[in-house]
NUNU-362895 format. One line per 2 residues: their letters; for each residue x, y, z of N, C-alpha, C, O, CB. Coordinates in Angstrom, 2 decimals, padded with zeros to 5 digits. Glycine has a CB too. Layout:
N
A	X Y Z X Y Z X Y Z X Y Z X Y Z | ...
This chain:
90
MT	107.81 133.53 105.82 107.85 132.46 105.87 108.99 132.30 104.74 109.14 133.13 103.84 106.54 131.87 105.80 | 109.83 131.06 104.90 111.15 130.82 104.25 110.63 130.04 103.24 109.70 129.29 103.52 112.33 130.13 105.09
DN	111.08 130.08 102.04 110.89 129.40 100.89 112.10 128.29 100.76 113.22 128.65 100.37 110.80 130.43 099.70 | 111.82 126.97 101.10 112.84 126.08 101.20 113.02 125.47 099.91 113.69 124.44 099.87 112.61 125.13 102.22
TN	112.45 126.00 098.65 112.91 125.29 097.52 114.06 125.80 097.08 114.67 125.12 096.25 112.04 125.25 096.51 | 114.62 127.01 097.47 115.65 127.90 097.08 116.68 127.88 097.78 117.60 128.63 097.46 115.31 129.07 097.03
NT	116.83 126.91 099.08 117.89 127.01 099.88 119.15 126.25 099.53 120.24 126.39 100.09 117.47 126.68 101.06 | 118.86 125.42 098.49 119.99 124.77 097.95 120.15 124.81 096.23 119.21 124.52 095.49 119.88 123.28 098.49
PD	121.09 125.08 095.87 121.42 125.19 094.50 121.01 124.19 093.61 120.92 123.03 094.03 122.68 125.30 094.38 | 120.73 124.48 092.35 120.54 123.47 091.16 121.73 122.78 090.84 122.79 123.40 090.93 120.08 124.12 089.89
GI	121.73 121.47 090.42 122.91 120.93 090.13 122.94 119.46 090.29 121.87 119.02 090.73 123.86 121.53 090.88 | 123.71 118.68 090.08 123.81 117.00 090.19 124.72 116.77 091.57 125.70 117.46 091.85 124.71 116.19 088.62
QK	124.25 115.73 092.33 124.71 115.25 093.47 124.66 113.79 093.15 123.72 113.27 092.54 123.93 115.71 094.68 | 125.89 113.04 093.67 125.91 111.63 093.55 126.35 111.00 094.72 127.39 111.35 095.28 126.68 111.22 092.50
FS	125.67 110.13 095.09 126.21 109.48 096.43 125.53 107.98 096.60 124.59 107.67 095.87 125.78 110.50 097.84 | 125.98 107.18 097.46 125.46 106.00 097.66 124.29 105.72 098.71 124.35 106.43 099.72 126.49 105.30 097.94
MN	123.38 104.92 098.65 122.29 104.54 099.52 121.83 103.09 099.67 121.91 102.29 098.73 121.23 105.24 099.12 | 121.35 102.78 100.81 120.76 101.45 100.81 119.29 101.50 100.08 118.38 102.27 100.38 120.66 100.90 102.37
YS	119.26 100.53 099.08 117.89 100.36 098.61 117.55 098.71 098.30 118.34 098.01 097.66 117.72 101.32 097.23 | 116.57 098.31 098.71 116.33 096.97 098.69 117.47 096.02 099.22 117.90 095.03 098.63 116.00 096.66 097.36
ER	117.79 096.40 100.20 119.12 095.77 100.92 120.19 095.68 100.28 120.94 094.77 100.63 119.02 094.51 101.35 | 120.65 096.57 099.15 121.50 096.65 098.39 122.25 098.31 098.45 121.58 099.34 098.57 120.84 096.15 097.14
EL	123.57 098.27 098.34 124.15 099.77 098.32 124.30 100.04 097.07 125.11 099.45 096.35 125.50 100.07 099.03 | 123.37 101.14 096.63 123.28 101.61 095.14 123.76 102.78 094.82 123.79 103.50 095.82 122.03 101.68 094.66
EC	124.22 103.38 093.72 124.52 104.64 093.52 123.43 105.43 093.11 122.57 104.89 092.42 125.48 104.72 092.68 | 123.31 106.64 093.42 122.21 107.52 093.17 122.57 108.78 092.70 123.56 109.31 093.22 121.45 107.70 094.28
TV	122.05 109.31 091.90 122.48 110.63 091.20 121.08 111.44 091.11 120.06 111.01 090.56 123.21 110.34 089.57 | 121.21 112.51 091.66 119.90 113.41 091.91 120.47 114.76 091.07 121.57 115.31 091.22 119.48 113.75 093.85
EK	119.58 115.06 090.29 119.46 116.48 089.50 118.27 117.13 090.14 117.09 116.78 090.15 119.22 116.35 087.77 | 118.92 118.22 090.68 117.68 119.35 091.29 117.60 120.51 090.04 118.56 121.05 089.49 118.26 120.31 093.09
EG	116.45 120.67 089.82 115.97 121.58 088.86 114.74 122.27 089.57 113.63 121.77 089.69 115.59 120.83 087.48 | 115.20 123.73 090.11 114.12 124.36 090.63 113.59 123.73 091.96 114.33 123.65 092.94 113.11 124.37 089.63
NI	112.28 123.29 091.97 111.76 122.41 093.16 111.19 120.89 092.66 110.20 120.28 093.07 110.45 123.27 093.92 | 112.26 120.46 091.53 112.03 119.16 091.15 113.38 118.63 091.23 114.39 119.15 090.74 111.35 118.99 089.80
LH	113.31 117.41 091.97 114.40 116.37 092.03 114.20 115.17 091.10 113.24 114.40 091.18 114.53 115.84 093.44 | 115.24 115.09 090.16 115.31 113.89 089.31 116.19 112.90 089.92 117.32 113.17 090.33 115.79 114.21 087.90
LH	115.59 111.67 089.96 116.46 110.54 090.64 116.83 109.70 089.76 116.03 109.43 088.87 115.85 109.76 091.68 | 117.96 109.15 089.77 118.41 107.98 088.90 119.17 107.06 089.89 120.26 107.39 090.35 119.39 108.46 087.61
ID	118.57 105.90 090.21 119.12 104.84 091.17 119.60 103.65 090.26 118.85 102.93 089.59 117.93 104.32 092.30 | 121.16 103.52 090.35 121.65 102.35 089.80 121.42 102.22 088.26 121.53 101.17 087.63 121.03 101.25 090.52
NN	121.11 103.41 087.75 121.07 103.26 086.21 119.78 102.78 085.62 119.49 102.95 084.43 122.11 102.28 085.76 | 118.97 102.15 086.54 117.59 101.48 085.92 116.25 102.20 086.78 115.11 102.16 086.33 117.60 099.53 086.21
IN	116.58 102.85 088.04 115.09 103.43 088.50 115.29 105.00 088.28 116.32 105.63 088.50 114.63 103.05 090.30 | 114.23 105.43 087.86 114.04 106.60 087.57 112.82 107.33 088.21 111.71 106.90 087.89 114.04 106.58 086.29
AD	112.89 108.34 089.05 111.78 108.92 089.83 111.74 110.35 089.67 112.79 110.78 089.19 111.87 108.59 091.25 | 110.88 111.21 089.92 110.87 112.46 090.29 110.09 112.91 091.68 109.00 112.46 092.03 110.38 113.08 089.17
LE	110.80 113.77 092.34 110.27 114.36 093.54 110.15 115.68 093.49 111.10 116.36 093.14 110.98 114.08 094.62 | 108.77 116.32 093.90 108.60 117.65 094.08 108.86 118.15 095.45 108.52 117.52 096.45 107.35 117.97 093.69
IQ	109.53 119.40 095.47 109.71 120.11 096.90 108.70 120.97 097.14 108.50 121.98 096.47 110.97 120.91 097.07 | 108.07 120.64 098.02 106.92 121.51 098.54 107.47 122.56 099.52 108.51 122.41 100.16 105.79 120.61 099.30
QD	106.60 123.72 099.57 107.03 124.96 100.27 107.47 124.46 101.63 108.55 124.92 102.02 105.85 126.08 100.37 | 106.90 123.70 102.34 107.26 123.51 103.76 108.46 122.46 103.93 108.81 121.97 105.01 105.96 123.02 104.56
GS	109.07 122.18 102.63 110.33 121.27 102.68 110.08 119.83 102.39 111.01 119.07 102.13 111.00 121.34 104.05 | 108.67 119.37 102.44 108.44 118.06 102.52 108.63 117.58 100.81 108.69 118.39 099.89 106.87 117.80 103.28
LI	108.70 116.17 100.69 108.76 115.81 098.97 107.62 115.12 098.88 107.21 114.39 099.77 110.08 114.83 098.30 | 107.00 115.32 097.76 105.91 114.44 096.97 106.51 113.63 095.68 106.97 114.23 094.71 104.67 115.46 096.40
QT	106.47 112.42 095.76 106.75 111.73 094.65 106.05 111.78 093.55 104.93 111.32 093.72 106.80 110.68 094.88 | 106.27 112.18 092.44 105.49 112.61 091.06 105.48 111.55 089.89 104.68 111.57 088.95 106.20 113.98 090.42
SG	106.54 110.56 090.07 106.67 109.78 089.12 107.67 108.67 089.40 108.45 108.79 090.35 106.95 110.52 088.06 | 107.70 107.60 088.63 108.50 106.54 088.96 107.75 105.31 089.54 106.54 105.24 089.72 109.47 107.03 089.87
PE	108.71 104.32 089.81 108.09 103.35 091.02 108.21 103.87 092.36 109.09 104.60 092.81 108.80 101.96 091.11 | 107.15 103.37 092.97 107.06 104.02 094.54 108.15 103.65 095.48 108.34 102.47 095.78 105.72 103.53 095.33
LP	108.88 104.60 095.94 109.95 104.56 096.86 109.71 104.31 098.01 108.67 104.84 098.39 110.57 105.51 096.92 | 110.40 103.52 099.01 110.19 103.55 100.22 110.24 104.98 100.97 111.09 105.75 100.50 111.04 102.65 100.68
PS	109.44 105.51 102.12 109.57 106.76 102.62 110.96 106.75 103.39 111.35 107.83 103.81 108.33 107.14 103.49 | 111.59 105.84 103.58 112.87 105.72 104.39 113.88 106.53 103.35 114.58 107.51 103.59 113.36 103.95 104.75
NI	113.73 105.87 102.26 114.89 106.32 101.07 114.38 107.71 100.70 115.26 108.57 100.65 114.95 105.23 099.52 | 113.15 108.09 100.44 112.78 109.36 100.31 113.40 110.51 101.12 113.90 111.52 100.63 111.56 109.34 100.50
DF	113.27 110.18 102.52 113.70 110.84 103.65 115.36 111.09 103.52 115.92 112.18 103.56 113.26 109.97 104.94 | 115.87 110.03 103.39 117.39 110.20 103.27 117.74 110.81 102.03 118.88 111.28 102.07 118.16 108.90 103.37
IR	117.12 110.99 100.89 117.50 111.73 099.91 117.04 113.20 100.07 117.63 114.06 099.42 117.05 111.14 098.75 | 116.03 113.53 100.92 115.63 114.71 101.25 116.84 115.37 102.29 117.39 116.45 102.07 114.16 114.54 101.86
KH	117.09 114.65 103.24 118.16 115.01 103.97 119.48 115.28 103.45 120.10 116.29 103.77 118.27 114.19 104.77 | 119.96 114.36 102.61 121.31 114.43 101.84 121.02 115.83 100.88 121.90 116.69 100.94 121.65 112.82 100.82
VL	119.98 116.07 100.09 120.16 116.94 099.13 119.74 118.26 099.65 120.28 119.26 099.18 119.48 116.55 097.96 | 118.75 118.38 100.67 118.28 119.58 101.11 119.08 120.17 102.40 119.06 121.35 102.73 116.84 119.39 101.38
GQ	119.82 119.10 103.10 120.68 119.27 104.04 120.03 118.57 105.46 118.84 118.28 105.58 121.00 120.83 104.09 | 120.91 118.40 106.34 120.45 117.80 107.60 119.36 118.39 108.38 118.66 117.67 109.10 121.48 117.74 108.43
DA	119.17 119.60 108.29 118.33 120.61 108.98 116.86 120.55 108.33 115.87 120.91 108.98 119.01 122.13 108.82 | 116.79 120.06 107.00 115.71 120.14 106.12 114.40 119.52 107.09 114.36 118.45 107.69 116.08 119.23 104.66
KG	113.46 120.50 107.03 112.16 119.90 107.83 111.30 119.52 106.60 111.51 119.68 105.40 111.29 121.09 108.97 | 110.24 118.95 107.31 109.16 118.20 106.48 108.94 117.17 106.58 109.67 116.57 107.36 109.21 118.16 105.40
SV	107.82 116.35 105.86 107.69 115.06 105.94 107.73 114.67 104.58 107.81 115.51 103.69 106.55 114.63 106.66 | 107.68 113.28 104.34 107.69 112.60 103.04 106.23 112.09 102.63 105.57 111.38 103.38 108.70 111.38 103.12
VA	105.80 112.48 101.48 104.44 111.90 100.88 104.69 111.19 099.72 105.25 111.76 098.78 103.38 112.98 100.53 | 104.34 109.92 099.63 104.57 109.14 098.52 103.03 109.21 097.83 101.98 109.16 098.47 105.18 107.57 098.95
TS	103.14 109.31 096.50 101.98 109.01 095.56 102.22 107.84 094.71 103.28 107.23 094.65 101.69 110.17 094.65 | 101.06 107.55 094.01 101.42 106.38 093.15 102.14 106.72 092.08 102.05 107.86 091.64 100.35 105.67 092.68
GE	103.03 105.72 091.43 103.76 105.97 090.30 103.28 105.94 089.22 102.07 105.68 089.20 104.62 105.35 090.19 | 103.96 106.18 087.92 103.21 106.00 086.69 102.86 104.59 086.55 102.22 104.21 085.57 103.97 106.46 085.49
């Protein structure tokens, strides 16, 4: 079984994405199997990368599944497999 959590290096990526019908800057810091999101300098959330490549939101305001999927594909690669699982934020 492949461990998808180690397929991409740790580090910071910056890109734009649509959120709430606006184009916002997104910074993602990857530390091991955790993605720390900073959207437009006022939205912060953490996503945990699961063994199967899916993401579970572990903190912050609940993000739409489409945004989490976009982040997963952008950060982990277009071939990233898995589903999006949202949990209640803090």
